[in-house]
N, C-alpha and C positions, 0 to 999 in steps of 0.2 A: 471785168476790170475796165476802168475808165481811162481813156488816154489823157495823160497829164498835159499834153500840148494843146489839143483841140477839143477835148471833152466828149469825143465819140465813144460809144460803148461797143467795142469789138467783143465778140463772143469767144471764139477759139483761135483767132489768128495770132501769129507770132509778131505781127506789126500792124499798126493802125491802118485801116483801109483808106482813111481820108488824108492823113498827113504823112504817113510812112514811119512814124515814131516806132522804134523797136520796143516791144512789150514783153518779150520772152527772152530770157538770158541765153545767149549763144544759140538762138534759134530752137531751143528745146521747148516743146509745148507745155511741159509740166513745171517749168521754173519761171515764176513771174519776175520781171525786172521792174522794180519800182523806181521812178524818176521824180526828182524834186522839181517844183516850178522854178523858172529862171530866177536866179538871185537868192535861192533858199537852199538849205541843206536838209537832208532827211534825218540826220542824227538828233536834231533838236526835238523832234516829236516821236522818236523811236523808243520802244519799250526797253531795248537792250542798252540804250544810252542812260535811261533813268536808273536801271539797276546795275549799271557799270559792268556788264558782262560782254560787251562787244569787243571782239579782238580782230576785226578786219583791218587791213593795212591803211585804208583811206579814212578811218575813223579819226576825228569827229567832223570831217568836212565832206562826207559822202553825198554825192548828188544822185548816184545810182546804186542800188543795193538789191540783192536777192533775198535777204533775211529780214527786211523791214517789217516791223509790226507797229502800227499806229497806237501810241499810248493814249490818245484821246478817245478811242473807241472802247466800248466795254468788252472785256475779255471773258472767256468761259471760266467758270470756277475750276480749280484744280480737281483732278480725279481722286477720289478717296475710295479705298478698298473696303467693301463691306462684305464680310463672309456670309454665306447663306445660312439660314437657320436650318440645320440638318439634324435629324434624329438618328441618322445612320450609325453614328459612333455608339449611341446608347443601345441600339439593337445588337450591334456587334459585341459590345461588352456583355449584354444579357446572354447571348449565345455562348460566349466563352465561359461565363459563370455556370450556366446549365451544363455544359460539357464537362467542366471540372467536377461539378457536383455528382454527375452520373458516373464519372470515372472513379471517384473515391468510394462509391458504394460497394 
């Protein structure tokens, strides 16, 4: 994550080692706190603003946000479920058919 204030690249700190800008929400190392540059708002470039699904109380003038997703960056394609090609059901059906045929003799 890059510090929005000074451009330093901290690795795992909760605050920028150079300028002290808080980079993690409430000091929690797993929650990024995105901060807009001075005079700008995050909502203008946020994915949730574009699809109108943001329900945060400071929307649309948020300068700090934990859910920010930059709409200018390429996103991953959505996950699509593809079932495996499995012949197990066919083998099971064959065994059932053979069992019934043997039982009826």
